[in-house]
N, C-alpha and C positions, 0 to 999 in steps of 0.2 A: 801447197805449203812451201812457197818460195824461200822462206827463211831457213829451210833445211838444206839448201843447195851447198854442196861441198866445194871448197876451193881446189885448185888443181896444181900439180907439179909435173915436171917432165919425167918421163920414164926411159930408162936405157937398159940395154942388155949387157950381160957379162960374157965371159969366155964360153965357147962351145967346142964340142968334140964330135967326131963321127967320120964316116967314110967319105963324105964329100967336103972335107975340111978345105981342100984346095979351092973350091968354089966360094967358100965362106971367108977365107982368110982375108984379113984387112978390113973387114966390116967394123964400123965403130958404133953402130946403133941398132936397136931392136927393129926399127922401121926398115933399115937396109936388109937385115936378115930376113924379115918376113917378105920383103919385096922379092928377094931371090927365090925363096922357097915357094912363094905364091905362084911363080911361073912353073913350078913342078907339079902343082895340083893342090887344091884346097884341103885334101884329105890328110896331108902330112901332119898337121897339128893333132888330129884325132889319134892317129896311130902312135905318135910319139909320146903324147902326154896323157892319154886316157881322158882327154877332154875335148869338147868341140862346141860350136855355137848352135848346133841343131840337135833336137831330140823331139820325140813325139809325146803327146799327152797320154797316150796309152802305155808308155814306158818303153817303146822300141827306140833304141838309140840310132841316129843316122849321122852322116857326116855333114859338114857345113853346107854343101851344095846338093846333098842327096845322092851323091855318087857312091860307088862301091869302095870298100876299104883300100888303103894304099898298098901297092905292090911294087916290086923291083925298085926303080929310081925313087919313087916317092917314099917307099919304106926306108931307103937309105937316108933320105933327107930327114925323115922322122927321127932317126937316131940322133941327129944333131940337135933337133928341137927338144928331145927328151932330156937332154942335159943342159938346157938353157935356163938361166936364172929367171924366175918370175919377176916382172917389172916392179920397180919401186913406184908407189903411188901415194897420194895424199891420205892422211889419216882422217881428214875431214874435220869439221868444227866440233864433233862430239865424241872424241876418242875415249874419254873416261879413264885415261891412264895417268892423270895428274898433270899433264902438259897443258891442259886448257880447262881448268876448273876441277871437278870432282875426280876422285881416283878409285875406281872399282877394284883395281889390282891389290889394294890394301885391305880389302874386305875379307873377313874370315869366311871360308867356304867358296871363294872365287874359283878355286881349282875344282872343276866339275865338268861332267860330260853333258848333262841335261841343263840347259840354260834358260828354260822357259819360265821359271819362277824366280821372283826376287828373293834375296837372302838378307840376313841381318835383321834390322828393324823394319824392313819393307816386307810386304806380304802379297803383292800383286802377282798375277800370272798372265803371261802373254798368250793369247789364243789365236788360232789361225790354222791353216793347212799344215800338217806335220812336214818337217824337213829334216833329214839326216845329212850332215856334212861329213864326208870321209876324205881326209887329206893324207897324203904320203909325203913327208918332208925328206928331201935328199940333198946331198952335198955335190954340187956340180963340179967342184974342183977335184973330186975323188971318184970320178966315173959314176956319178949318181948313187953313191953309197948311202944307205939309210942313215939319217941323223938321229940315232937313238938318244932319247933324253931331251931333245930339243922341245921347246914349249911354244904353243900357239895361243895367243890371246885373240879371241874372235868376238865381234859385236856387230849388230845391225839394227835397223828400225823395226817397229812392230807392224801389225796389219793396217794401222792407221797412218803409218809414215812417221811415227814419233820415236825419238831416241830416249831411252831411260836415262835418268839423272840430269836431263837437259830440257826436254820438250814439255810444254804446257800439257798437263794431264798425266804426265809420266815422270815428272821431275823428282818425285819421291820414291820412284822405283829403281831397281838396278837389274831387271831381267834382260835377257838376250845379250849377256856378257859373261864370258867365262874363259878359263885357261885349261888347256889339256897338254900333258906330256906325250911325246912320241914313244911308241913301243920300240923294241929292238929292230923291227922291220921298218921303222919310220912312220908307221901309221897312227892316226888318232881320229876320234869321232866325236862330233857334237850332235845332240838332239835338240832341235829348235823348231821354229815355225818359218814358213815362207815369208820373206819381207815384202813390204808394199813397194809400189812405184810411186815416189813422191815427185813433185814438180821439179823439172830440170835434170833429173837423174834417171839413168837406166837402173833397173833392179840389181842390187849389189849387196855384197857382204864384205865388211872390213876385217882384216886380220893382220897381226904382227907376229913375227917369229923371233924367239929368243933362244939362246944356247941352253937354257935350263929353266925349270920351274922357279928356282930361286931368283934367277935373273928377271923372269917375267913378273913375279909378284913384287919385285923391288923396282921394276921399270928401268933396268940397267942392261947395257950390252946388247941392245936391240940389233938384230941382223937384217930385218927387212920389214917394211910396212907396205901392204898391197891390198888389192881388192879382188873379189871373185865376181864375175859377170854371169848372171843367170840367163839361160837361153830363152828366146822369145816365145817359143811354143809352150813351154812350161809356164812362163809368166802369164800368158794370155789364158791358158787353161785354168789356172788358179784364180785369177781375177774374175773370170767369167762365171765361176762355179760357186764362189763364196761371197756372201753379202758384206762380210767384214772388210773386203778389199774394194768396195764400190768406188771409192775415189781413185783407185789405181787404174781403172779402165780408161778414164779420160787422160790421166797423166801419161800412161803408156802410149796412147794414141798421139801424143804431142812430142814424144821422145824417140830418138833413134840412137844406135850405137855411134853413128858417124857424127851426131850432134852432141853426144855426151861429152862433158868437159874432161873426163878421165879416160874413157874408153875409145875416143875418136881415133887414136893412133893404132888400134888393133887390140883384139882380146884373145888371140890364139893360145896364149899361155895362161889365161885367166878364166877360161870358160870350162866348166865341169861337164863330164858325162852325166846325163840325167836318166834315172829309171823311176818308174812308179806312175802315179796319176793324181789328178786333183781331188779325188775322193779320199783315198787312203793315205796319200802323201807321197813325197818324192825323196829320192836319195841322190845327192850330188857328190861326185867323186872326182878328185883332181890330184895330179902329181905336182908337187911344189918344189921347184929347184931353187937352192940358195947358193 
């Protein structure tokens, strides 16, 4: 479904803090930061952010390259990454926030945790392998303090690679879109399904962060637009186990993180820790710095 390919924008990193600030001082971009930290070991991202690009289909989480968790020097580097802002990314052509056609944020009932069913006059339900998305939103300018009351608008495609409100066959639906406020500890949860891999894109989930629910539902004061990159082993396990994702197998085989137009510059701050399996479902957990 090449017509679903998202446009891209450049992503940059903001200020960082931690015990190896001397080695990081003066860096102007996220790529420079990751290049330095990459020399310290691929595990730094996992320890610092609670996310990584590797996990097993059985639910056992591993590091990016299968090595042991970071210690000493790499743990120190992880402190820097833990307070790094998540990169700004494109919202894609199907945001549903009123900036490109329909506006899901204006719908009564859009503030919800379970986003699998359409609301309002629509009645469809998205089916597929269950996925729970757990985010913790923190303020990187205040030592990663929880951003209580911040709101996340999250959306993604269905098991066939279609976006509600836009794609043929799903244009009259508004499922897989919702807003959730962060609790006092910065945490929030969405109940959804595993998204498909469509042509030209690595499996991903879009989300925007706002200072409050009121700001989110009025689409004002947006703090960040970004994307979550789902790990390959979970992707392949889901697509191989469920016939609803049959087109995703071929699409996944033609796509890599290095060729993806959004994720080719690295996904260290955008890859969640995964637990679960392709039968009962997965939980994706990520710390999101703003």
